[in-house]
N, C-alpha and C positions, 0 to 999 in steps of 0.2 A: 445650435442652441445648447447641446450638452457640454461642449467645450466652454461656452460662456458661463454656464451654471457651475461647472467645476472650478473655473477661475474665480468666480464671484464668491463661492463658498470658501475657497482657500484664502482669498484676500480678506474676507470678513473675519475669519478665524485668526489669521496672522495679525491683523490690525488690532483686534481685541486683546490678543496675548501681549503685543508690544505696549499698548496703552495701559493695560491693567497691571503689567509686571513692573512698570517704571523704567523700561528701556528708553522710552521717549519721555522726556521731561516737558512739562507745560511751561510756556513762556509767561511772563507777567501779563501780556495781552490776553493769553488764553485763560489765565486765572481770573482776570477781571470779567471776561465774557462768561466764564463759568459761574461767577458769583452773581452777575446781574441777570443773565438770561436763563440759567439752569438752576438757580438757587442752590449752588454748590453741590448739585447732584452729578458727581463725576461719572457714574455709570451711564446715565442718560446721555451725557455729552459724548462719552466714548462710543456708545451705541450709535448715535447720530453720525459721528465721523466714520465709523465702520460701514454703516449702511450707505452713506454717500459714495464712498470709494468702491464698495463691492457692486452696487447697482450701476455705477458708471462703467465699471469693467464689463459687466454683463451686457448692457445695451451697446457699448462700443464694439464688443466682440461680434454681436449679432449684425450690427451695421457693417462691420468690416467684411464679414462673410458674404453679406448681401452684395456689397460693392465689388468684392472680388469675383463674384459670379456675373453680375449684371453689366459691369463696365466693358469687359471684353466682348460680350455678346452685342452690346449697343454699338461699340466701335466697328465691329464687323458688319453690322447692318448699314452703317453710313460709309462703308468702304474706306475705313482708316485702319492701318495696321494696329491690331490690339497690343502687340508687344511694345510699341512706341508710346502709346497714350495711356495704357493702363496704370503703370506704376506711379507716374507723377500725379495723375488725376486722383487715383485712389488715396494716395498719401495726403494730398492737399485737402480733399473733401473730408477724409476721416479725421484729420487733425482739427478742422473747424467744427465738425459735428461732435467730436468727443469733448471739446472744451465747452460747447453749448450744452451738451448733456450734463456735464459735471456741474455747471452753474445752475441749471434747472433743478437738478436733484438737491443741490445745496440750498437753493431758495425754498424748495418744498419741504425738505426734511429738517434742516437746522432750525431750531427754535429762535424766534425773534427776527428771522429773515423771511421775507415773503413778498409776493407780488402785490 
């Protein structure tokens, strides 16, 4: 959890610095979304983007740690070599879960997008 919190804090800060300093330029699509959904409030838009990325990193790190511990134990219980099954299974499951987490946070946090 501590690793995930540190990663999320760093990612949030770094994203805010990049977006607010102008290192990352907004595309015309971003500008139109900014105008229609955020009423040209750039700081709220940048905060939303930073929150989505940092929360996704936090939850994905926690899920990765959980999978890294539980999959080998589970494999050993069902008499499968943990070294053979762990890496492919953890990678596949974590990729799918991370994408789902990202889209869920995007839908919940970004204004104008929701369930």
